[in-house]
C-alpha positions as CSV (number, residue, x, y, z in Angstrom):
1,M,0.0,0.0,0.0
2,K,2.9,2.4,0.8
3,S,4.6,1.8,-2.5
4,A,1.4,2.3,-4.4
5,R,0.9,5.5,-2.5
6,L,4.4,6.7,-3.3
7,K,3.9,5.9,-7.0
8,K,0.6,7.8,-7.0
9,A,2.3,10.8,-5.5
10,I,5.1,10.8,-8.0
11,L,2.7,10.4,-10.9
12,T,0.6,13.2,-9.6
13,L,3.6,15.6,-9.2
14,L,4.8,14.7,-12.7
15,L,1.3,15.4,-14.0
16,G,1.3,18.8,-12.3
17,L,4.6,19.7,-14.0
18,T,3.6,18.6,-17.4
19,I,-0.1,19.3,-17.8
20,I,-1.6,22.7,-18.5
21,Q,-4.6,24.8,-17.7
22,T,-5.8,28.4,-18.1
23,G,-8.6,30.3,-16.6
24,L,-11.6,31.1,-18.7
25,A,-13.0,34.6,-18.7
26,Q,-16.5,33.3,-18.4
27,N,-18.5,36.5,-18.2
28,K,-18.0,40.2,-18.3
29,M,-18.1,41.8,-14.9
30,S,-18.4,45.4,-13.9
31,K,-15.1,47.3,-14.4
32,D,-14.6,47.7,-10.7
33,T,-15.1,44.0,-10.0
34,I,-12.7,43.0,-12.7
35,K,-10.1,45.4,-11.5
36,S,-10.3,44.3,-7.9
37,S,-10.6,40.6,-8.5
38,R,-7.4,39.9,-10.4
39,V,-4.3,38.8,-8.6
40,I,-1.1,40.1,-10.1
41,H,2.3,38.4,-9.8
42,D,5.0,40.5,-11.4
43,N,2.5,41.5,-14.1
44,V,1.5,37.9,-14.8
45,F,-2.2,37.0,-14.5
46,Y,-2.5,33.8,-12.4
47,S,-5.4,31.7,-13.6
48,N,-5.6,28.6,-11.5
49,N,-8.8,27.3,-9.9
50,F,-9.7,29.0,-6.7
51,Y,-9.4,27.0,-3.4
52,L,-12.7,25.4,-2.2
53,N,-12.0,26.2,1.4
54,Q,-15.2,28.1,2.4
55,E,-13.9,30.1,5.3
56,Y,-11.2,31.6,3.1
57,G,-13.7,32.0,0.3
58,A,-15.7,34.3,2.5
59,Y,-13.1,37.0,1.6
60,N,-14.6,37.0,-1.9
61,D,-18.4,36.9,-1.3
62,M,-19.0,40.7,-1.3
63,K,-17.1,41.2,-4.6
64,L,-18.6,38.1,-6.2
65,N,-22.1,39.1,-5.3
66,M,-22.1,42.8,-6.3
67,P,-25.7,43.5,-7.5
68,Y,-24.6,44.3,-11.1
69,A,-21.8,41.7,-11.5
70,T,-22.9,39.1,-14.1
71,N,-20.5,36.3,-13.1
72,H,-21.7,32.8,-12.5
73,T,-20.9,31.4,-9.1
74,G,-23.0,28.2,-9.0
75,F,-20.3,25.7,-10.1
76,R,-17.1,25.6,-8.2
77,P,-14.1,25.7,-8.1
78,L,-14.2,29.1,-9.6
79,I,-11.3,30.2,-11.9
80,S,-9.2,32.6,-10.0
81,D,-8.1,35.1,-12.6
82,Q,-11.6,36.5,-12.7
83,Y,-12.9,35.8,-9.2
84,F,-10.1,35.7,-6.7
85,V,-9.9,38.6,-4.2
86,E,-7.2,38.8,-1.6
87,P,-7.1,40.9,1.5
88,N,-6.0,44.5,0.7
89,Y,-2.8,44.3,2.6
90,V,-1.6,41.5,0.3
91,L,-1.8,43.8,-2.7
92,D,0.2,46.6,-1.1
93,S,3.6,47.3,-2.7
94,S,6.3,45.0,-1.3
95,H,9.3,46.5,-3.0
96,H,10.8,47.7,0.3
97,K,10.1,44.6,2.3
98,S,12.7,42.0,3.0
99,W,12.9,38.7,1.2
100,L,11.9,36.8,4.3
101,Y,8.9,39.1,5.0
102,R,7.6,38.7,1.4
103,K,7.9,34.9,1.5
104,V,6.2,34.5,4.8
105,Y,3.4,37.1,4.3
106,Q,2.9,37.8,0.6
107,E,4.5,35.6,-2.0
108,N,4.8,32.0,-3.0
109,L,7.8,30.2,-1.6
110,F,9.3,29.4,-5.1
111,I,8.4,31.4,-8.2
112,I,9.6,30.3,-11.6
113,H,9.0,32.4,-14.8
114,D,10.7,33.4,-18.0
115,S,11.4,37.0,-19.1
116,A,8.7,36.8,-21.8
117,D,6.0,35.8,-19.3
118,K,5.2,32.7,-21.3
119,F,5.8,30.3,-18.4
120,Y,4.9,31.0,-14.7
121,A,5.0,28.4,-11.9
122,T,5.0,28.4,-8.1
123,I,5.9,25.7,-5.5
124,D,4.6,25.9,-1.9
125,P,4.6,23.6,1.1
126,L,1.3,22.4,2.5
127,F,0.9,21.3,6.1
128,N,-1.4,21.0,9.1
129,F,0.3,20.6,12.5
130,Q,-2.5,20.4,15.0
131,A,-2.8,19.3,18.6
132,S,-6.0,19.0,20.6
133,M,-7.5,17.7,23.9
134,D,-11.0,16.5,24.5
135,H,-12.2,17.9,27.9
136,C,-15.3,15.6,27.9
137,D,-13.5,12.4,27.1
138,S,-10.9,11.9,29.9
139,N,-8.8,14.7,28.5
140,K,-7.7,12.5,25.7
141,K,-5.1,14.1,23.4
142,Y,-5.1,14.1,19.6
143,V,-2.7,15.2,16.9
144,Q,-2.6,15.7,13.2
145,N,0.6,15.7,11.2
146,T,0.0,16.7,7.5
147,R,2.8,17.4,5.0
148,G,2.3,18.2,1.4
149,I,3.3,20.2,-1.7
150,L,1.4,22.4,-4.1
151,I,2.7,23.1,-7.6
152,Q,0.7,25.3,-10.0
153,G,1.3,27.7,-12.9
154,N,0.5,28.9,-16.4
155,I,2.0,28.3,-19.8
156,G,1.1,31.1,-22.1
157,D,-2.4,32.6,-21.9
158,K,-4.4,29.4,-22.6
159,F,-2.9,26.8,-20.4
160,A,-2.2,26.2,-16.7
161,F,-1.7,23.3,-14.3
162,S,-1.9,22.4,-10.6
163,S,-0.8,19.4,-8.6
164,I,-1.2,18.7,-4.9
165,F,-0.1,15.8,-2.6
166,W,-0.7,15.4,1.2
167,E,0.6,12.7,3.5
168,N,-1.2,12.4,6.9
169,Q,-0.9,10.8,10.3
170,A,-3.6,11.6,12.8
171,T,-5.6,10.6,15.8
172,F,-9.2,11.6,16.1
173,P,-11.9,12.1,18.7
174,T,-14.2,9.1,19.5
175,Y,-17.0,9.9,17.1
176,L,-14.6,10.4,14.2
177,S,-12.7,7.2,15.0
178,Q,-16.1,5.3,15.0
179,Y,-16.8,6.8,11.6
180,V,-13.5,5.7,10.2
181,K,-13.9,2.1,11.5
182,E,-17.4,1.8,10.1
183,S,-16.7,3.4,6.7
184,Y,-13.0,2.5,6.3
185,V,-12.2,6.1,5.2
186,V,-11.3,9.4,6.9
187,P,-13.9,12.2,6.2
188,G,-13.1,13.9,3.0
189,N,-10.2,11.5,2.3
190,G,-9.8,7.9,1.1
191,R,-8.7,4.5,2.6
192,T,-6.6,4.5,5.7
193,K,-4.5,2.1,7.6
194,A,-3.6,1.9,11.3
195,F,-0.9,4.2,12.6
196,G,0.3,3.2,16.1
197,A,-2.3,2.0,18.6
198,T,-5.1,4.6,17.9
199,G,-4.0,6.6,14.9
200,Y,-4.6,6.6,11.1
201,D,-2.3,6.9,8.2
202,F,-3.8,8.3,4.9
203,S,-3.0,10.4,1.9
204,M,-4.6,12.3,-0.9
205,S,-3.5,13.8,-4.2
206,E,-5.2,16.2,-6.6
207,A,-4.2,17.6,-10.0
208,Y,-5.8,19.2,-13.1
209,M,-5.0,20.5,-16.5
210,S,-7.1,23.0,-18.5
211,F,-7.3,24.6,-21.9
212,S,-9.2,27.7,-23.0
213,P,-9.2,28.1,-26.7
214,S,-11.5,31.1,-26.5
215,S,-13.4,33.1,-23.9
216,H,-16.4,30.8,-24.5
217,F,-14.9,27.5,-23.7
218,N,-12.8,25.9,-21.0
219,F,-11.8,22.2,-20.9
220,Q,-10.4,20.6,-17.8
221,L,-9.0,17.1,-17.0
222,G,-8.3,16.5,-13.4
223,Y,-8.4,14.5,-10.2
224,G,-10.1,16.5,-7.5
225,K,-13.5,17.7,-6.1
226,N,-16.3,19.9,-7.3
227,F,-19.2,21.8,-5.7
228,I,-22.5,23.1,-6.9
229,G,-24.3,26.0,-5.2
230,D,-23.7,29.1,-3.1
231,G,-24.3,27.6,0.3
232,Y,-22.2,26.0,3.0
233,R,-23.8,22.6,2.1
234,S,-24.7,21.4,-1.4
235,L,-27.5,18.9,-1.8
236,L,-26.7,18.4,-5.5
237,L,-22.9,17.9,-5.5
238,S,-20.5,18.8,-2.7
239,D,-16.9,18.4,-1.9
240,N,-17.7,16.2,1.1
241,S,-16.2,13.0,-0.4
242,F,-12.7,11.9,-1.6
243,A,-11.1,13.3,-4.8
244,Y,-12.0,11.6,-8.1
245,P,-11.0,11.7,-11.8
246,Y,-13.1,14.0,-13.9
247,A,-13.5,15.8,-17.2
248,R,-15.1,19.2,-17.0
249,I,-16.3,21.2,-20.0
250,T,-17.6,24.8,-19.4
251,T,-19.3,26.8,-22.2
252,T,-20.2,30.4,-21.7
253,F,-22.4,32.4,-24.1
254,W,-24.6,35.4,-23.6
255,H,-26.1,35.2,-20.0
256,L,-25.7,31.4,-19.9
257,Q,-23.0,29.1,-18.6
258,Y,-23.3,25.3,-19.2
259,T,-21.1,22.8,-17.5
260,N,-20.7,19.1,-18.3
261,L,-18.9,17.0,-15.7
262,Y,-17.9,13.3,-16.3
263,T,-16.5,11.4,-13.4
264,E,-15.6,7.9,-12.1
265,F,-16.5,7.1,-8.5
266,M,-15.4,4.2,-6.3
267,D,-17.4,1.9,-4.1
268,L,-15.8,0.0,-1.2
269,F,-19.0,-1.6,0.3
270,A,-19.5,-3.6,-2.9
271,D,-16.8,-6.0,-1.5
272,P,-18.5,-8.1,1.3
273,N,-15.1,-9.3,2.6
274,L,-13.8,-5.8,3.3
275,V,-12.7,-5.1,6.8
276,F,-10.8,-2.2,8.4
277,N,-7.0,-1.9,7.7
278,T,-7.1,-4.5,4.8
279,E,-7.1,-4.1,1.1
280,G,-10.3,-5.0,-0.8
281,L,-11.8,-5.0,-4.2
282,I,-12.8,-1.4,-5.1
283,Q,-15.8,-1.3,-7.5
284,R,-16.0,1.5,-10.1
285,K,-19.1,3.4,-11.0
286,A,-19.4,6.1,-13.7
287,A,-21.3,9.4,-13.2
288,S,-22.2,12.4,-15.3
289,F,-23.5,15.8,-14.3
290,Q,-24.9,18.7,-16.2
291,Y,-25.5,22.2,-14.8
292,L,-27.0,25.1,-16.7
293,S,-26.7,28.6,-15.1
294,W,-28.7,31.6,-16.4
295,N,-28.3,35.1,-15.2
296,I,-31.9,36.2,-15.8
297,V,-30.9,39.7,-14.7
298,P,-27.6,40.7,-13.0
299,Q,-29.3,40.2,-9.5
300,V,-30.8,36.8,-10.2
301,E,-28.9,33.6,-11.1
302,F,-31.0,30.4,-11.8
303,G,-29.6,27.0,-12.3
304,L,-30.8,23.6,-13.5
305,F,-29.0,20.3,-12.5
306,Q,-29.0,16.7,-13.6
307,G,-26.8,14.0,-12.1
308,M,-26.7,10.4,-12.9
309,I,-24.9,7.4,-11.4
310,W,-24.5,4.8,-14.1
311,T,-24.7,1.0,-13.7
312,A,-21.2,0.7,-15.1
313,G,-20.0,-2.6,-13.7
314,D,-20.8,-5.8,-11.8
315,Q,-19.4,-7.2,-8.6
316,Y,-16.4,-8.5,-10.5
317,N,-15.6,-5.1,-11.9
318,H,-16.6,-6.1,-15.4
319,M,-17.6,-2.8,-17.0
320,A,-20.8,-2.5,-19.1
321,F,-20.3,1.0,-20.5
322,N,-23.2,2.9,-22.0
323,G,-22.7,5.4,-24.7
324,N,-25.4,7.6,-23.3
325,Y,-23.0,8.4,-20.5
326,F,-21.6,11.1,-22.8
327,D,-24.9,12.7,-23.7
328,P,-24.2,16.4,-23.0
329,I,-27.8,17.7,-23.0
330,I,-29.4,18.3,-19.6
331,G,-32.7,16.5,-18.9
332,V,-32.4,13.9,-21.7
333,N,-31.3,11.1,-19.4
334,A,-34.0,11.9,-16.9
335,L,-36.7,11.8,-19.6
336,T,-35.2,8.6,-21.2
337,Y,-34.7,6.5,-18.0
338,G,-37.0,8.1,-15.5
339,L,-36.1,8.9,-11.9
340,D,-36.7,5.3,-10.6
341,N,-34.3,3.5,-13.0
342,T,-31.4,1.3,-11.9
343,N,-29.3,4.2,-13.2
344,N,-29.7,6.6,-10.2
345,I,-30.8,10.0,-11.5
346,V,-30.9,13.1,-9.4
347,V,-32.4,16.4,-10.7
348,G,-32.6,19.8,-9.1
349,S,-32.3,23.5,-9.4
350,T,-30.6,26.4,-7.7
351,L,-31.5,30.1,-7.2
352,K,-29.5,33.1,-6.1
353,Y,-30.9,36.6,-5.5
354,K,-28.6,39.5,-4.8
355,I,-31.0,41.6,-2.7
356,S,-28.6,44.5,-2.2
357,R,-24.9,45.2,-2.0
358,N,-24.8,43.5,1.4
359,F,-27.5,40.8,1.2
360,M,-27.8,37.7,-0.9
361,A,-30.4,34.9,-0.6
362,Y,-29.9,31.4,-2.2
363,G,-31.5,28.0,-2.3
364,Q,-31.6,24.5,-3.9
365,L,-34.2,22.0,-4.8
366,L,-33.4,18.3,-5.0
367,V,-35.5,15.5,-6.5
368,D,-34.2,11.9,-6.5
369,D,-37.6,10.3,-6.9
370,F,-41.2,11.4,-6.7
371,P,-44.5,9.5,-6.1
372,Q,-46.8,9.0,-9.0
373,N,-50.0,9.3,-6.9
374,G,-49.1,12.6,-5.2
375,N,-48.7,11.0,-1.7
376,M,-46.1,13.2,-0.1
377,N,-45.5,10.6,2.7
378,S,-44.6,7.9,0.1
379,I,-41.3,6.2,0.3
380,Y,-40.8,7.4,-3.2
381,N,-41.0,11.0,-2.2
382,Q,-37.2,11.4,-2.2
383,T,-36.6,15.1,-2.2
384,G,-34.7,17.8,-0.4
385,Y,-34.3,21.6,-0.3
386,Q,-32.0,24.3,0.9
387,A,-32.7,27.9,1.9
388,G,-30.1,30.4,3.0
389,I,-29.2,34.1,3.4
390,K,-25.8,35.9,3.6
391,Y,-25.0,39.3,4.9
392,Y,-21.5,40.7,4.2
393,N,-19.5,43.8,4.5
394,R,-15.8,44.6,4.4
395,F,-15.4,43.3,8.0
396,G,-16.9,39.9,7.5
397,E,-19.9,37.8,6.8
398,F,-23.0,36.3,8.5
399,Q,-24.7,33.2,7.0
400,L,-27.8,31.3,8.0
401,E,-28.8,28.1,6.2
402,Y,-31.5,25.5,6.4
403,N,-31.2,22.0,4.8
404,Q,-33.8,19.2,4.7
405,V,-33.6,15.8,3.0
406,R,-36.4,13.2,3.1
407,P,-35.8,9.5,4.0
408,Y,-34.2,7.2,1.4
409,T,-33.0,10.0,-0.8
410,Y,-29.8,9.3,-2.7
411,S,-30.3,5.5,-2.2
412,G,-30.1,2.9,-4.9
413,S,-30.7,-0.8,-5.3
414,D,-27.2,-1.3,-3.9
415,S,-24.1,0.7,-3.2
416,L,-23.1,0.7,-6.9
417,Q,-26.1,2.9,-7.7
418,N,-26.3,5.2,-4.6
419,Y,-25.1,8.8,-4.6
420,S,-21.7,8.3,-3.0
421,H,-18.0,8.0,-3.5
422,Y,-15.5,6.2,-1.3
423,D,-18.3,5.4,1.2
424,Q,-19.1,9.1,1.6
425,A,-22.1,11.1,0.6
426,L,-21.9,13.3,-2.5
427,G,-24.4,15.7,-0.9
428,D,-24.8,16.6,2.8
429,P,-22.6,14.5,5.1
430,L,-25.7,13.8,7.2
431,G,-27.0,11.6,4.4
432,A,-30.8,11.7,4.4
433,N,-33.8,11.9,6.8
434,F,-32.7,15.0,8.5
435,K,-33.4,18.7,9.1
436,E,-30.4,21.0,9.7
437,L,-29.9,24.6,10.6
438,I,-26.5,26.2,10.3
439,G,-25.3,29.6,11.4
440,I,-21.8,31.0,10.5
441,V,-20.1,34.2,11.4
442,N,-16.8,35.2,9.8
443,L,-15.2,38.5,11.1
444,R,-11.8,39.8,10.1
445,Y,-9.5,42.7,10.7
446,H,-6.2,42.9,8.9
447,H,-4.5,39.5,9.6
448,F,-6.9,38.4,12.3
449,S,-10.2,36.6,11.8
450,L,-12.9,35.1,14.1
451,H,-14.9,32.1,12.9
452,I,-18.0,31.0,14.9
453,Q,-20.3,28.2,13.6
454,A,-23.3,26.5,15.2
455,N,-25.1,23.5,13.7
456,Y,-28.4,22.1,15.0
457,A,-29.8,19.0,13.3
458,L,-32.7,16.6,13.9
459,E,-32.0,13.1,12.4
460,G,-33.9,9.9,12.1
461,L,-31.2,7.3,12.4
462,D,-31.4,3.7,11.3
463,S,-31.4,0.9,13.9
464,T,-29.8,-2.5,13.7
465,G,-31.7,-4.5,11.0
466,T,-34.1,-1.7,10.1
467,N,-33.6,0.8,7.4
468,Y,-35.4,4.1,8.2
469,G,-33.9,6.0,5.3
470,S,-30.9,7.7,6.8
471,N,-28.1,5.4,5.5
472,M,-28.0,5.5,1.6
473,F,-25.8,2.3,1.7
474,L,-28.8,0.2,2.7
475,S,-31.2,-1.0,0.0
476,L,-34.7,0.3,-0.1
477,P,-37.1,-1.8,2.0
478,A,-39.2,-4.1,0.0
479,N,-42.7,-3.7,1.5
480,T,-42.7,-0.1,2.8
481,T,-45.2,2.3,1.3
482,H,-45.0,5.1,4.0
483,A,-42.1,7.2,5.1
484,E,-42.2,10.2,7.4
485,M,-39.5,12.7,8.1
486,L,-37.3,11.8,11.1
487,Q,-38.7,8.3,11.4
488,G,-36.4,5.9,13.1
489,I,-34.2,6.7,16.1
490,R,-34.9,10.4,16.6
491,S,-31.6,12.1,17.3
492,T,-30.5,15.7,18.1
493,L,-27.1,16.8,16.9
494,M,-25.5,20.0,18.1
495,Y,-22.1,21.1,16.8
496,M,-20.3,24.4,17.7
497,D,-16.9,25.7,16.7
498,A,-15.2,29.0,17.5
499,H,-11.6,29.8,16.5
500,V,-9.4,32.8,16.1
501,S,-6.9,32.8,13.3
502,Y,-3.9,34.8,12.3
503,L,-3.6,34.8,8.5
504,M,0.1,34.8,7.4
505,N,0.2,34.1,3.7
506,P,-3.0,34.1,1.6
507,R,-1.3,32.3,-1.3
508,T,-1.9,29.0,0.6
509,N,-4.1,30.4,3.4
510,M,-1.2,29.8,5.8
511,N,-2.6,30.6,9.3
512,F,-2.1,30.0,13.0
513,T,-5.3,29.0,14.7
514,I,-6.6,28.4,18.3
515,G,-10.1,27.3,19.0
516,V,-12.7,25.1,20.7
517,S,-15.3,22.7,19.3
518,R,-18.3,21.2,21.0
519,R,-20.4,18.2,19.8
520,T,-23.3,16.4,21.3
521,L,-25.5,13.6,19.8
522,T,-28.6,12.8,21.9
523,N,-30.8,9.8,21.3
524,S,-31.9,6.6,23.1
525,L,-28.7,4.7,22.1
526,N,-26.2,6.9,23.9
527,N,-23.4,5.3,21.9
528,Q,-21.2,8.4,21.6
529,P,-19.7,10.5,24.3
530,N,-20.0,14.3,24.2
531,M,-16.9,16.2,22.8
532,T,-15.4,19.5,23.9
533,L,-12.2,19.8,21.9
534,I,-9.6,22.5,22.5
535,Y,-7.2,22.8,19.7
536,V,-4.3,24.7,18.3
537,G,-2.9,24.5,14.8
538,F,-0.5,25.8,12.3
539,R,-1.8,25.0,8.8
540,T,-2.4,25.8,5.2
541,S,-6.1,25.6,4.7
542,I,-7.1,25.2,1.0
543,E,-9.6,22.3,1.3
544,N,-12.7,21.6,3.4
545,M,-12.8,18.7,5.9
546,Y,-16.4,18.4,7.1
547,V,-16.5,17.0,10.7
548,D,-19.8,18.6,11.7
549,F,-21.9,15.5,11.5
């Protein structure tokens, strides 16, 4: 496993050095927005994809959502030469600063470019050194030791590339350790093996290449994550799961942006002999997604979505490929196969309304299946929705979001058809059969920021031997015709986190953080202790790792 991991890391780094990508100027923005959203490195426009980390992305929300800006924000990662905004102090002149100051606070560690500005590349270290203690669980101590490297750059004005690799050793609080032992993966990551008596050893790599032949087209090949929507969660496609291979085609014309995404996901539960800390047969399953975004007026962005998990192989990994997988037209597969086909189809929509310069409302609608007789309590009413609002100014952002998903949503006839990758949900990490309210406050002043988050969720969990609709890895029950929200083991989840960060270098979001997290899960099982985690970390935060479940 170690040698395979090393080979994968070497191949990924070589890919990052040889493949190419450029940002696509996907829509005209107001002159002020364009001027303030480009990042200049020695007069070179740097056009790599923007980091998905949501806390860091809050720096951009006010500029991205100016009332008369016509950019599309529904499909992420965004391309940074149009959308990326850094804190003002980063853009100040650094000619009189020392080399050490610039490298720590303003610049990439290594910068390589030619005199004609035809080639531009940067190399930066990635890391997460974190120590924590759980006050509620016998003052148990936990650590995370992450080391990695980020290589990205441009070749000419049509190509750019990026490559990332992380190696991790970590110990986790009790509820996360239980999750790893049940699913065989670390949240947001892939397979893991034991490290010491209670720790885990795991790694992840990402890379992409992209080509923009004109301002109307962008083509990307990569290995990474994607996200649809403007919220903290996405019910349609989120970055909750492990990275995956993908091809992304973005077409922009008039007030429309159309994205085709073709991926290959992996299923671990298809192997009945799989146990923790052992290798097993990993089953492959294909997926295709279409997302059409329309700026009806500059203040309103409306999106249509179709996602499909294809029955691409059997239990022996024999692939039965279907040419319709490449059908690029949204809605055709849903009309052809229907929502209850063995190919699991999910459709939905998004809506964003920029109320004013400081307020933005957003939402999503998800339909996995729908009853023919109109019975809204039917087991086939597999739907969900999201509603949220953001307030932002130059000092920070406040966000309030509600998510709800009915029982059995995202499920399939087996794990090869459900809406998952590497045993992790492609939507909300709570799965299905839940109601969730999330409040987030991000405040910042110069280098300092304060993040406060509170989650309150009601869940209907499954019991041993009975599928109440929470776990998508269980097959639909054979003789059930009625399904109510929160049926099963009614549980209340509360998660709170508050931390203060000192941002050092925004090129990789390098920061020093100290904070506290609190988690409680209340139900009749009482199978998880409460958690009050006090932590301190020095890290580069460019990805999201969702542990609020």
